[in-house]
C-alpha positions, 0 to 999 in steps of 0.5 A: 500500500502506498499513500502520499499525505501532505501535512502542514507543520508550522514550526517544521524547520525548528522541529528539524533543527531540534531533532538534528541537534538531539541526534548530534548529541547522541551520536557524540558518544565520547563527549562525557568521557573524562580525561584519562579515560577511553571508550572501549570499542572491543577487542581483536584476536590475532593468531600467529600460526602458519600451519593453519588455513586462513578459514580455520584461523579466522574461525578460531579468532572469532571463537576466542574473541567471543570469550573476552570480557567485558563486551563493548557498548552495543552498536548499530551501523557503528552508532553506539545507540544505547550509549547515545540514549544514556548521554541524552538522559544526562547524569541527573535524571530526577523525576523527568519521565523522558530522561528516566526512559532514556536512562532505562533504554541506555547503558553506561559507557564501557571504559578501557579501565574496565578491561582486565587484560591479564584475565582475558589473556588467561582465558585465551590461553586456557581455551587453547590449552583445552584444545591441545595447544599446551604451549600457547603464548598470549600477549596483548596491546592497547590501541588508542585513537583520540578518546577511544581504545581497542585491545589486540590479543596476539596468540601463538598456539605453537605445536598441538598435542596429539593422542598417543594412546587410549586405555580403558583402565576399568575392572572388567570383572565387574558388571559396570566394567564389562558394560563400559568395555563393550562400547569402547570401540565407539569411543570418541578418543582416537589415537592420532587425533588432536587432544581436546577437552571438549572431546573428553567431555563428550566422551564422558557423556557418551559413556553415560548415555551407553550406561543409561541405556543399559539400566544405570539410572543413577550413573553420571558423567562426573563419575568418569575421569580421563587422566592425561599423561604427557611425561614422554612429551614429544607433543603427544599424550596418553589417555586413561579412562577410569571410574572415580573411586568415590562413585556410589555403589548404587550407580554401579548396578542397573535398575529395573522398573517396578510399579508404574503409576499414571495420573492423566488428570493431575493437579499439583497441590501445595503438598507436592506430587502424590506418592500414594495412589488411591483408586488405582486401576491395574491395566495389562498387569503393568500400569496403575491408572489413577483417573477417578473422573475417567478423563482418558481411556487407559489404553490411549495413554498406556500405548505411549508408555515404553516401560513395563514392569520388570524391564531394565531402565533405558534412557531411550525408552524414558525420553521416547515416553516423555516425547509421546506424552508431550506430542499428544497435545493434550497436556499442559504439563508432563512430569515424570519421577523415578523413585526407589522401590521400598520393597525391592532392591535396585528397582524404581517406581515410575510416576507420570503426572499429566496435567491436561490442557483446557478441554475447550477453547474459543478464539476470536480474530478480527482482521482489517485488510487494506491494499491500494484501492481495496479495503475490507475486513474478516472475522474468524471464530475458532472453537477447539475441543481437546480429548473429544472422545477420551482418546486425545483427539482434537476437534477444531471448528472454524467459522469465518466471514469477510468482505472486500470493497473497491474504494478507488480506481476504475477496475471493477472486475472481481473487485467487491466481494463477500464470503463466508464458510466453515472448516472442521477437522478431527485429528486422532493421535493414531492410525485408524484403519481396518488393517494393522498398520504399524508405521512407527513407534518412535513418533506418534502417527496421526489420522486426520479428517478435514472438511470445509465449505465456502460461499463466495459472492463477487457481486458484479461477476459471479458466485462460487460454492465450494466444498472440500474433504480430506481423509488421510494419515501423517507420520514421521519416519525419523527425525528428518523424514515425514510422510503425508498420505491423503487416502481421499481428497475431494474438491468440488466447486460450482459457479452460479449467477454469472453476470452479463458484465462478466460474461462480456469480459470473458470474451475479452480475456478468455483466462477469466472463463477457466476461473469459474468453470465447475471443478470436481476432483477426487483421489489420493495424494502423497507428500514426502518431506526430508529436512536436516536444516535443524542441524546447526553444526552442518555446513551443508543442509537440505530440504526436499518435499515431493508430492503426488496428486491423482484424480479420477484415474480409475473411474475415467478408465472404467467409463472410457472418458475422452474429452477429445472425442466428446466423451466427457462425464459429469458428477454432481453437475460438474465434469470431473478432472482426470490427471496425474500431478507431480511436484518437487521442491529442493533447497540447499543451504550452505553455511559460509560463516557464523552469520552468512548463508548461501541458500538455493532452491529449485521447484518443479511442477508437472501434470498430465491431464487426460481422459475426462479433461485436458488441463488441470482444474483452476485450483490445482494449477501452478503459478509463479511470482510474488514475495515467495517466488519470482519477486520482480513480478507480481503473483500470478503475473507471469506466463504461461510461456511467452503469453503477454499480460492480458488487460481489461480496459485501458492500462488495467492489468489482470494478474491471474496466470496459471499453468500445468507445468512449472519451473522455478529457481532462486539463489540468495546470499544472506548475511548479518549486518548488525543486531537484528538486521540482516540483508540479502541479495538474490536472483529468481527465475522461472515460468509456467506452461500449458500442457496443450495448445490453447488458441486463446493463449498463443505461446503458452504451451511447453516447448523445447524453447522453454529456457528462452521463456524464463522470467528472471529477476534480481534484487536486495532486501533487509530482514529484521529478526525479532526471534519470534518472527522475521519481517522481510522487505525485498526490492526486486527488478526484472532482468528478463521479461518472457512476453517481449520479443525474443531479441528484447527479453533481456532488459538489463540495458533499460535499467534506470533507477534514477528515472521515476517512470521506470521505477514505477513500472519495474521496481517491485517492493515485497513485504512478507513474514519469514524467509522466501525459502 
């Protein structure tokens, strides 16, 4: 939205002078620094090591620099704004509200006198020793410039110490000794590798995890000691893994599971967690279910408990149980306690305290919408019923309604409308099937049933009634892989009351006809998702999503449907669509530095319509353009192929281009500027095409010349990372326009940022939430 508003301010020059003066005062961050003091601007670390590669040395320097204290005053593009606020507040705040607020927003200057160089030298030296540089040397120097100062720390690592031998010096005649020695082949301590305290700590955690999975509930990594012997020198060390003598006897023996108590409707009292269960119901001879109000069916909960009476304690089962109970999405709190069994040695009684979320919730949303010459509003009422049938099901009903009015301009096509409808979904935390389908035990599979209805009335054009239904399953195969199998998806759209005005406009722009055709599609869908982008330590991460969508394939074959021969069939007064649709989205993220990423994406869409139809239904077609696609063009404003944009009336562009094939590519360089502000430079390319020739859309069919029909755009943008959301602003311009003559499609030579008319016609601003991919 862009609006020009002119406001007369009588004392504008005076106000401007005041603002400039205040900014000048705040920008002069050293004006209150006393003689003999210096504003501390931070520290640099320089490593002198010819044996290190440049990348490793720079990464090591940044790592060491982050350890230093104190931190300098926060800055934004070089301006120490918090110190500026403090300067504006002054020394004497008193009861002045503005000064108090500025003082609270600001921070006191960090001075060179606050820096303990010797302490920081020891920090750097200690860290380097922990990484195997036992003979590291560190010196520091102060660099003064007027009233500011920096400190330079110069570190010389010298030769790193390597691991010469690893010995597990643990008595193998004891049970815990045998269990530790069984897994020593998995040790992270490897002969010939660099000595590292971090690796030693990780090795202690590995041993602890191995023992926890063998029943040693009371064991702790602190009971493992790795002794280092560097007597033989020669820059090598011998490592000895031992158990500390003070390790408790209880930690040296495995524990078994005794009684299991489950409180599915628990409320914490002032006396703490209840230990003496009342009215407990014994389920499957394993679980004591304490639920006097019968809030949940017992099997629904016990199916997610991975312990049974007599089992040896296992950390994996422990964590898997908690994850399942949390992911049932029925409980506000999930608390688990293990307590020594009173009547059995080396045994644990297990307690699960589950506090349910509110059974019912109601949410009301009122939205205001404004864009260019359009204004409108929408209301959503959402009602949730948790544990609907005492099986942790989630019933969700959403009722919505809204309108949009054209308040300016001269295009009234599709402009004013109102709509209303309802959506309902029911999620079961299990697979509902007449067959015994066991897809996974590590994660909770879900069955979903969704349906919806919408009535859309474009007052000057047409009315649409649409119904949709989905039934299917979703489950995670692993931490990285997820499946969504829609056993049946139905989409039904029926137009009504097409106005004479719209009918006349369809004769001008045939694309409009496709938007209101009756649509009926039904069949299965499948989507597979893989992502390891949450693994922050990896330099290269990937995201892939592939999908398959089928409609009426069997029915069309049975009925012998053939649109080209005039043999077309209807269901509920609509010709059903017969097609196969495939799509894939592959993304690659390469980490170039701590705050720098190179992200790339390729998105493909393919469909084959046959039998009862020769193109995808409108709602299933592909489109490109917009803030998450090719950002130099508006959404649905490109293609198909080399088809030129269609106009309704003078200079009134109608952006609603869709197709049966899609190719889209993007690459983006992302980096941090300062604080919450990041920036990016990007290039996008792509287009859509039709499967078959259309006389009303010349150049829209896919051909061997598709490469020459790709739209290309580029731009830069800022991203504001508020942690809970990312606000994105992108500016983009077209580099190649596919609907121009072949020899004129590259428009780089026409770029003229200084020309107002060129900017109006070519510079595209995108405001969005989140990254484009």
